[in-house]
N, C-alpha and C positions, 0 to 999 in steps of 0.2 A: 762912347754913346752906344756902340755896337753892343758892350756888355750890358748896359743899362736896358736896351731895348730887349735884348736876349734875356734877362733876368725876370721881367714881367709874365711872359708865358709860363715860366718854370715855376714861378710862384704861384699862378693860377693852377697849373698842374699838380703841384704839390697839395694845393688845398683840395682839388677836386679828388685826388687821390686819398686824402685824409678823410673826405666824407664818404668816399665811397667805401674805404676799408670800415668806417663806422656803420655805415648802413649795412655792409655784408656781417659786422659783428652782432648787430642787433638782431638780423634775421637769424644767424646761427644760433643766438642765444636763445631767441624766440623757439626756434625749431628744437632746440636742447630742452626747454622747459616742456614744450608740448611731448616731446618724446618721454621725458623723465615721467611726466603725468601719465602717459599711456602705458609705459613699462611699470610705474605703479599700479594701474588699474588692472594691467594683467597678472602682475603677482598677486594681487589681491583677490582677483578672479580665480586664478589657479587654487589658491587656499580656498576660496569659497567652494569651487568644484568639488575639491576632495572633501569639505563639509558636508555639502549636499549630498555626496555620493555614500557617505555613512548613514544606511538606512536606518540602523538601531537608533540614532538620535531623533528619527521621527516616531519612534515608539515610547516616547517619554509622555509625560503629564500633559505638557503643552506641544505638541509636535511640531508646529510651524513658527513656533516663537524664534528659534535660532535661524531659520531661514530669512524672515524678514527682518531681524535686527542685523545680518550680513549684509542684507541688500540695502538698509538704510544707512550703513557705516560706508558701503562702498561707493554708493551714489549721493552721499550727503545730503539725504533728504532731511528735513527738519521733523516731519510726522508722516507716517504711513499705515495704510489698513490693507490686510491681505483678506480678499472675499474668495470663498473657494465654493463651488457648485456640489451640492449633496447628489452622489449618484442615484440614490433610492427616490428622492422627491424632486429634484432638479431645482430645488431652492439654492438661492446665492445668498449667504450670509457671512458676516464677518468672522474670521476664526483667529485673526492674530491683529496686534496692532502695537505702534510704537510712538510713545509721546502723545497718545490721544486719550481725552478725559473719559472716564468710565461711562459718565452721564451720557455722553455722545453716543458711546456704543450701545447703551442702553436705548437710545431714543432711535438709533438705527435698526436695532432688533424689534423695538415696537412698530417700526413702520413695516416690518416684515420683507416679505419677497417683492413686495410692489415697488418699493423704493429701488431694490437693486436691479429688478428686471426693466424697470422703467429708465432708470439710470445708464444701464448698461445698453440698452436699445439704441441710445443716442451716441454711442461711441464707436470709434473704429474697433473692429473686429479681428484684424489681421496683424497690427503693429502698434507699439506706444504712440500716443499723441500727448500734445499739449493741449489743456481744454482752455478755448479761447473766450475771452468776456462775451463774445455776441453769441455763444452758444447756449441752448437748454440745459445742458450738462453742468455749465459754469453758474448759471442762475441757481439751479439745485443745490450744487455743491457750496454755493455762498450763503444761503439760507441756512444751510445745516452746520456750517463752520462759523456762524454768527456776522456775516457781512463784512470780514475782515476784507480790506482792500489791497492789503500788502501781502497778500498770499496768491500762490500760482499752483495750478493743479497739473498734475501728469497720470495718465493711466497706460497700464500695460498689459494686454491680454496675456495670460498663460495657456498655451496650446500642447496637448500631447498627442502624437499620432493623429493630427487633424481634428481632435476632440477639444472643446473648450472646456478647461477644468476651473477657470476662475480668473480674477485679475487683481492687480496691485493698484491702488490710489497712493499717489504720491504729493504732499505738500511742500513747498519752499517758500520761505520769506524771500520777497524781490528786492527788499532793501540790503539783503546779503549777496544774493546770486540768483539770476534768472535761470529759468530750465534753457538749454541750448540744443543744437540739432547733435550735438556729442552726446548728450545725456540721452536722446532718444536713440541713439546707435547703441550705447553701452547699456541702455535698459533693455532693448531687444536681444541683445546677448545674454542677459541675466534670465529674462523671462523664457528664451528657449532652454537655458539650462534648468531653470525652475520647472518647466514643462517635462524634460526628461526625469527631474528627480521625483517629481509628484507620480507619474506614471508608474515609476520603479517603485515608489512606495505603495501605490495603490495595488500593483501586482503582488508585492511582497505580502501586504495585508490581506489580499483574495486567497493568497497561497496559504497563509498562516490561518486563515479561517477554515479553508477547505480540509488542512491538516488535522485541525482541531476536530472538525465533522468526522474524518475518517478516523480518528482515535476514539471518539466515542462510538462510532459504528463497529470499529473493531472491540471495544469492549463488549458491545453489546452481542455481537457474533461468538465472543470467546464465551460469554455466560451460556449463551445457548448451545455451544459446542461442548461445554462442559455438562450441560444437561442432556444433550444427547449422548456423550460418553455414559454417563451414569446409566441412562436406559439401555444403552446397549450392553455395558457390562452386565446389568441385570439377566440379559438373555443367555449367558454363558453359565455353565454350571459352576458354582460357588466351592463346591469340594468334589473330589473323585467318588465315585459309587462305590458302597461296601458289598461288593460281589464275593461270594465263596470262590476261591482259587483263582482270582483274576485281582490285580492291583494296577491303578492307573496313576500318571502324574501328567500334568500339561504345563505348558508355558505359552503365552501370547503377547504380541507387542504390536500396537498399529503403528504405521508410518506417520499417520497424523492423530488427531485427537479420536477420530473414529476410523472404521476400516472395513474392509469387505470379507476378511477371512471369518470362519464361523466352523464351531464344532459342539456336538452333543453326545451325552451318553444316552443310549436307549435300553430301556430294561422295563420288563413286564412279564406278564402271563400271557401265552398264546393259546387262545382257544379257537380252534379252527384256522382261518387265515387272520384273525384281528388280534389286536393286543388289548388285554384287559389290565387296567391300573388300579381298579377298585379295590376297596378291603374286602369284597366279597371274594376276592381271585385268591384267597387263602389257600394252603394247600394245593398250590397249583401243580398239574401234573407235568407241566413243560415251560418251565422258566427260558427266558430267550434275554440274551444280554448283547448289546450292539454299540456301535460308535458311527456318527456321521461328521465328515470334515469336509470343508469347501472352501473355494475361494472366487468371490466375484469379480468380474473385470474392473480394473480402475483401482483407484483410491479414494480417500477421503468421504465426503458426505454423498456422493452419488454411489459409490461402491457399498457404502452403510445401508442406504434405502434399499438397494438391490440385495443385499446379504438378508436384511429383516425379510422380504419377501420370499426368497428361495429357503431361508430356513423355515419359515412358517409353513411353507407348502410341505416341505420335506417332513416335518414334525406330524402335518396333518395326513399325509399319506403313509406315514408309518402306523399309525393307529389302525389302518384298514387293509394294510398288505404288508404286515410284519413279516410273513414268511417268504417273501419274495422281493428281495432288494432291487432286482432289474425291474420288477413291476413298478416300484415306488420312483425310480428315476424317470420310467415312462412316463408315469401320470404327472410327475413335477413338471416335466418337460412340455407336454401337453398344455399344462394349465399356463406356463409362461409364455407359449405361443399364442393362446387365447387371449390372455390378459395384454399382451405388449403388442399384438399384432405380427402378421406375417414378415413385414418389411424390418422389424426391430432386429439389431445386430448385437442385443444384450446376450451375454453368456456367462455361465457359471461352471465351474468345475464341481464335482461332488463325488464322495466316496460314501457307500453305504454298506456296513458289515454287521452279521449277527452271529454270535457265538452259542450253540446249542451244548449245554453240559452233558447232557446224558449220551449225545452221540459224538461229544468232542469234536465238533466241526465248525469251522468259520465260513460261512457263506457270504459272499460279497459281489459289489457290481460298482466299477469304476466308470464314471463320466468324464473322462479327459482329465481327471485329477493326477497330481504327482505322484509317482507308483510308491505306496508305501513299501518299508523294508520289513522283510520277514526273516527272522533268525530261527533257524532250526538247530535247538540244541543237541539233537542226536548225532547229526555228521557235521554241526558247527559250520554251516554253510548260512549264506546270506543272499537271498533272492527278493526279488520285486513282483508286487501284485499288479500287472500291467492293466492299461484301459480295457473295457469291455464294451465302450461306447463312446459317442462323441461329447462334446461340451453341451450343458445344458442351454437350450434357448436358442441355438443355432438353426436346427431343421425340425420341423414338425413331424417328419418322417423318420427320425433317428431311431434306431434300435438299440436295445441295452440288452445284455445277456449276463447270466451268475456264474460264478465260480466257486469252488470250496477247496478247503484246505484242511487237513487234521493238524490239531494243535495238542501238545502234550506238556508236561510240567518242564519249565526251564525256556520254553520258546517265547520269542517276543515278537511283537508287531508295533513299528514305529511309524507314525501318521505326522505329516509335516504339509506345509504350504510351499509355493515356489519361492517366497520370501527367504526362507531359511537356505534354499540351494544357490540362489543368487547372492547372499551373504557369504557363503562358502567361496563362491567363485571370485568375488570382489576383494576379500580379505585374506584368502589362502593362496592369492597368486595362482590360481588355476583357470584354465580355459573352459572348464565345465566343473561347476560345484558339485554334481553329484557323487563324483569319485572321493573327493575329501569328504564329503558328509558319510559314506559307508564306511571309510577309514576312521572316522571319528566315533561311529557306532561301535565298530568291532573292537576297537582299542578301549571301550568303556564297556563292554558287553556284561561284565561281571559287576557293575553298579547296579544297586537297585534304582527303581524307576525314579525316585525323587532326587536321589544323587546325580543320575544321569540328566535328568530336566534341570538341576541346577547348574550342571556344567554348561549347558546350552545359553542358560540365562546370563551366568557370568561372561560368556565370551561374546554374546551379542552386546552385553551392557559396556564392555571395552570401547565401545564405538560410541562416542557421545553424540547427541543432537538426534533429529529425526532420522529414521531409516529410510531407505530408497523403497522400500514395499513392507506391507503387513508380514508378520511372522508368528506362525502358530506350530507347535510341537506338542504331540501327544505320544507318550510311551506306554505301551500295554505289555504284561508280563503274566505268564502262566505260571503260578505258584506250584 
C-alpha cells in the first residue's frame, strides 16, 4: 500500500515534468524560429545595405528600381510604390513601383502633387505606420486601389539628415499575412538605410553636376587662355632684326599659358631725342639699335596683364626719349604710379639699352633686372651690367641712371630673366644659379647665337611639364 500510495505522486510529477519539458521545447522552438527569421532578416539587410551603398547602380536608367525591389523582397510586400520629393519643385511623385499596374501610376501622375501632398499630410512624418481603416488616408488609398477590402497599407517616411526625401507605400494581402509591429521596426531600419543611401546619391549627383560644370568652365577658360596666348605671342618679335654688324637669337617659355616676361628689339633713326621709324627717315645720319627686356612680378594671367601695360609704356616712351634709357625708365615708373596709385605694390624689372654703331658704344639703364652678362672678346672676361635703379612701380621718387660700355667685334651680351637663374639653381644642384649660368655661357662662347640659344632650349626642354617661372633668354653678338 505504501508503494501504491507513493507511485501516484511520482506519476503526477512525471507527467508534469513531461508537460513542462514540452512547453520549454515549444518556447525554445519558437525562439529559434524567431531568431532564425531575425537572423535571415539581418543577413538580407546586410546584403541590401551593400547594394544600397553601390552608388553606381543609382546612375542607371531606372535608378530606384533596385532599391524598391530589394525592400519588397525583404519585407515580403505584395505591392509597393516609392515616392520621391523633387528638390527643385518640392513635388512628391512616384519614381518606382513593384507589382503596380501602369494605369494606376498614370492616375497618380494625373492627380499630380495634390494627391501626394494631401495624402502625405495625413501620415506620420517620423516613423512607419500601418494605415488604419478609420483614417482619411485609408479611404483615399482604398479608392485608388479599387476598394479592395483584403489589402492593408503601410507607409514609411525616408529622412536624410533631418530632411524629408520621400516615402514608401506598401500593400499586403491580409489573407496571406497582416502587417505587424515587427514589420514597423524592420521598415524603420530599412527607411533609415534608404535615407542614407539617397542622401549619398544626391550628394554624388550634385558633385558630378558641379564637376561637369567645372569641366565646361575649364574648357572655356582654356579657350580664352589659348586666345590670350596668341595675343601675347603677337607682341613678341617674330624674328630677330637684320642689323648690320649685330646678330640676335632668343628663347622664351612661359610657366603657364601666358606670362610676365617680355622683350623687344628697338631700332630706328634718332632725330634729336626722338625715334623716327617712318620711310622718310632714309639715309638716316644716326641709326640706333637697342633692346629691352623685363619681368613683371608674378605668373600667369595677372603677370601677363601687367606685362602688356609695362611693355606698352616702354615702347611709348622709347619713341620720345630714345637717346636716354634712364629717362625712359623714369617716365615709365611715373606712369605706373599714376595709373596704379601710390598704394600699389605692383613692380616690374626692366633693362633698356641702345647701341650706336658710329660711336660703337652701348648705353643702358637697368631697373632691378637680372644682370646681363657682358663678354669682352679682347681680354676674354665675363662681367655683369648691374642695376642702375630700383624696380619699376615701387616708388614714385625712384631715380635711374645710365651707363655705357664700348663694344667691338666678338663681344657678346646675354640677356635673361630670373626664371633661367632659378632653373640652373634647381636643376644644376647649386645654391645660386648665377654661377652655373656664367659657366654655361663661357663653355659655349664660341657658339653662334642660334646654337647657343638652342642649347638653352634643349636644356630647359629636358624638364617636362610647366616650369616654376617664366624663362626668357636673348643672345646678342657683335660680328
